[in-house]
C-alpha positions, -999 to +999 in steps of 0.1 A: -406+548-469-394+580-452-367+584-478-393+595-504-397+627-484-362+637-494-366+623-529-400+640-535-386+673-548-365+654-574-395+633-585-417+665-588-389+683-608-387+654-633-423+657-642-422+695-644-391+695-666-406+671-691-438+692-692-420+725-696-393+714-721-413+689-742-449+695-734-452+659-722-473+648-693-450+625-673-472+603-652-453+591-621-457+555-608-453+545-572-418+551-558-400+518-550-367+509-534-341+495-559-327+462-549-289+464-557-279+462-594-311+448-608-316+444-646-334+474-660-333+476-698-327+513-699-303+523-727-288+556-714-284+571-680-274+606-668-258+605-633-247+633-610-236+637-575-248+660-548-225+673-521-224+698-493-248+697-463-262+665-479-248+639-502-263+617-529-266+605-564-294+609-589-298+591-622-322+598-651-326+565-670-343+560-703-343+541-736-325+556-765-359+557-784-372+582-759-340+603-762-346+603-800-382+613-795-372+642-772-346+654-797-373+653-824-397+673-803-369+698-798-363+700-836-329+685-834-318+663-863-286+643-866-269+630-897-249+600-884-251+574-857-221+590-839-238+624-839-270+608-827-253+591-798-234+623-788-265+645-791-286+620-770-259+619-744-258+657-743-296+659-739-297+633-711-268+651-693-286+684-695-319+670-684-303+653-654-286+686-645-318+706-648-339+682-628-313+682-600-309+720-601-347+725-599-350+700-570-323+713-548-337+748-551-364+735-528-339+726-501-334+762-489-321+750-455-292+731-471-262+743-490-258+719-519-235+715-548-241+695-580-213+677-598-212+677-636-233+649-649-218+618-666-237+597-691-235+559-694-248+542-725-257+506-732-287+485-725-288+472-689-256+491-679-249+488-642-247+517-617-230+510-584-249+530-559-233+544-527-244+527-494-254+561-478-291+557-482-317+536-500-321+542-537-357+552-545-368+549-581-399+562-598-409+552-633-427+578-654-449+571-685-453+596-713-469+594-747-434+592-762-420+565-739-411+557-703-382+569-682-371+564-646-356+587-620-335+572-592-325+591-561-301+582-533-300+612-510-289+617-474-291+650-456-261+656-432 
């Protein structure tokens, strides 16, 4: 799976961000190729695009329970369901942005831009991936819950 060479910096960044921000050891599983729009069970996803001398999409997918745990670790409390959902979405958006930013800093030979992240909520929501490259996913396990990072990345 040669595509994991390009995805590797994203997968490494995900583990490092969870360690630095939340003190969680994110144990990465084996990378796998996603097969279209498979069922996944994740409740919230942060998605952002990459452009410039490469193009791609990355997505951080996790259950809302993990987002709640991460907010709790950060000392963030919410007073309503609406505030909880908005705060969780903001957290996932920012995590996606940080992971992508940390990863692309390793591609010194490429000039890359990151789009603002968008967040999709709802269990088993569907992401339509571009057909530019295979989508490589890695599931991570932490003591507070699992998450998955998906990368579709093609250098120009």
